[in-house]
C-alpha positions as CSV (number, residue, x, y, z in Angstrom):
1,M,0.0,0.0,0.0
2,D,1.5,3.3,-1.0
3,Y,0.3,6.5,0.7
4,D,1.4,10.1,1.0
5,T,4.5,10.5,3.0
6,Y,3.2,13.2,5.4
7,A,-0.1,11.4,6.0
8,S,1.7,8.1,6.4
9,N,4.1,9.6,9.0
10,A,1.2,11.3,10.7
11,V,-0.8,8.1,11.0
12,E,2.4,6.5,12.5
13,L,2.3,9.3,15.1
14,A,-1.3,8.5,15.8
15,I,-0.4,4.8,16.2
16,D,2.5,5.7,18.5
17,L,0.2,7.9,20.6
18,A,-2.5,5.1,20.9
19,N,0.2,2.7,22.0
20,A,2.0,5.0,24.4
21,D,2.4,3.8,28.0
22,R,0.2,6.3,29.9
23,A,0.7,4.6,33.2
24,V,4.1,6.3,33.6
25,D,4.2,9.7,35.3
26,G,5.2,12.3,32.8
27,W,4.3,10.1,29.8
28,S,3.1,13.1,27.7
29,A,6.3,15.0,28.0
30,E,8.3,11.9,27.2
31,F,6.1,11.2,24.2
32,L,6.4,14.7,22.9
33,R,10.2,14.7,23.3
34,A,10.4,11.3,21.5
35,H,8.4,12.7,18.6
36,D,10.2,16.0,18.6
37,E,10.4,16.2,14.8
38,W,6.6,16.7,14.6
39,F,6.5,19.9,16.6
40,S,7.7,23.4,15.8
41,P,11.1,24.4,17.2
42,G,10.7,26.3,20.4
43,S,7.3,24.8,21.3
44,P,7.2,23.6,24.9
45,R,7.3,19.9,25.2
46,D,5.4,19.7,28.4
47,L,1.7,19.6,28.9
48,D,-0.1,20.5,32.1
49,A,-2.4,18.0,33.7
50,G,-5.4,19.1,31.5
51,G,-3.2,18.9,28.4
52,A,-2.0,15.4,29.3
53,R,-5.6,14.3,29.8
54,A,-6.6,15.8,26.5
55,A,-3.7,13.9,24.8
56,A,-4.8,10.7,26.5
57,E,-8.3,11.2,25.3
58,T,-7.0,11.7,21.7
59,A,-5.0,8.4,22.1
60,D,-8.2,6.7,23.3
61,L,-10.1,7.9,20.2
62,V,-7.4,6.6,17.9
63,R,-7.7,3.2,19.6
64,A,-11.5,3.4,19.3
65,V,-11.2,4.0,15.6
66,A,-8.9,0.9,15.3
67,L,-11.3,-1.2,17.4
68,A,-14.4,-0.3,15.3
69,T,-16.0,-3.2,13.5
70,T,-18.3,-1.3,11.1
71,Q,-17.9,1.7,8.8
72,A,-20.6,3.5,10.8
73,E,-18.6,3.0,14.0
74,V,-15.5,4.2,12.3
75,L,-17.2,7.3,11.1
76,D,-18.6,8.1,14.5
77,R,-15.3,7.6,16.2
78,L,-13.2,9.3,13.6
79,N,-15.6,12.3,13.6
80,A,-15.3,12.5,17.4
81,L,-11.5,12.6,16.9
82,L,-11.7,15.2,14.1
83,S,-13.9,17.4,16.3
84,R,-10.9,17.9,18.5
85,A,-8.7,19.1,15.6
86,H,-8.1,22.7,14.6
87,P,-6.5,22.4,11.1
88,Q,-5.0,25.4,9.6
89,P,-2.9,24.2,6.7
90,H,0.6,25.7,6.7
91,A,3.1,25.6,3.8
92,T,6.7,25.1,4.9
93,D,10.1,24.3,3.5
94,H,11.8,23.7,6.9
95,D,13.5,20.5,5.6
96,G,14.3,21.8,2.2
97,E,11.2,20.4,0.6
98,L,8.0,22.4,0.1
99,H,5.1,20.6,1.8
100,L,2.1,21.3,4.0
101,H,1.6,20.9,7.7
102,Y,-1.8,20.6,9.3
103,T,-1.1,23.5,11.8
104,P,0.9,26.6,11.7
105,A,4.3,26.7,13.5
106,D,3.0,28.9,16.3
107,A,0.1,26.6,17.2
108,P,0.2,25.2,20.8
109,V,1.9,21.8,20.9
110,L,-1.4,20.1,22.0
111,D,-3.1,21.5,18.9
112,Q,-0.2,20.4,16.8
113,L,-0.4,16.8,18.2
114,T,-4.2,16.5,18.1
115,T,-4.6,17.9,14.7
116,T,-1.8,16.0,13.1
117,V,-3.0,12.7,14.6
118,A,-6.6,13.3,13.6
119,M,-5.9,14.5,10.1
120,G,-3.3,11.8,9.4
121,L,-5.6,9.1,10.6
122,A,-8.6,10.5,8.7
123,Q,-6.6,10.7,5.4
124,V,-5.4,7.2,5.6
125,V,-8.8,5.8,6.5
126,A,-10.5,7.8,3.7
127,Q,-7.9,7.0,1.1
128,H,-7.2,3.3,1.9
129,G,-10.1,2.1,4.0
130,W,-10.9,1.7,7.7
131,Q,-10.1,-2.0,7.5
132,R,-6.4,-1.0,7.3
133,L,-6.4,-0.2,11.0
134,G,-6.3,-3.0,13.5
135,V,-5.4,-4.2,17.0
136,C,-2.7,-6.8,17.5
137,S,-4.0,-10.4,17.7
138,A,-1.2,-11.6,19.9
139,E,-2.2,-12.6,23.4
140,G,-1.6,-9.9,25.9
141,C,-0.5,-7.3,23.3
142,G,-3.4,-5.0,22.1
143,N,-1.2,-2.5,20.2
144,V,-2.8,-0.6,17.4
145,Y,-1.3,-0.8,13.9
146,V,-1.9,0.3,10.4
147,D,-1.8,-2.5,7.8
148,T,0.4,-1.5,4.9
149,S,0.5,-5.0,3.3
150,R,-0.7,-5.4,-0.3
151,N,-3.6,-7.8,0.6
152,A,-4.6,-6.2,3.9
153,S,-3.9,-9.4,5.8
154,R,-1.8,-8.2,8.7
155,R,-2.9,-9.4,12.2
156,Y,0.0,-8.4,14.4
157,C,1.6,-5.1,15.3
158,S,5.1,-6.4,14.8
159,N,7.2,-9.4,13.7
160,T,7.9,-10.1,17.4
161,C,4.2,-10.6,18.2
162,A,3.7,-12.7,15.1
163,S,6.7,-14.9,16.0
164,R,5.5,-15.3,19.6
165,S,2.1,-16.3,18.5
166,T,3.4,-18.8,16.0
167,V,5.7,-20.3,18.6
168,A,2.9,-20.5,21.2
169,A,0.6,-22.2,18.6
170,Y,3.3,-24.7,17.8
171,R,4.0,-25.5,21.4
172,A,0.3,-25.9,22.1
173,R,0.0,-28.4,19.2
174,R,3.0,-30.3,20.4
175,K,1.4,-30.7,23.9
176,V,-1.6,-32.5,22.5
């Protein structure tokens, strides 16, 4: 599956946000620093408690879209996510290439995060289908992923989960 570079990277940001470990204190600042390339230089990388809660709610909405089992559910959940976004397309050449960002450089970091995640996820769903989003089938995992395979057959978030599941199934068959 080929998709636009900016949207594909933005959907990966959405996936990373949905899979972030929010049980750790300071998770939002750590997440923002780890994804620094998405945010305007000079934007603070810390959110107050309300901002961290809003980022967590955005993560929950991304997961809800991936868990949806019908197009109607996807539309409801995706629209709930999009309602949090404040897109203001902004042309830039900060990396030497002319391209668009979903928010201007001076937007607050929470707006940059929420809007980029919502717009990237929406573009990929609209262009490639909601079935391209999924939740890992490996026991005990539950990570969200985007299926970029040609035949939309992905079931696991990573090769590690796929291998673990294959080994577990093999061992279960051997016990019988």
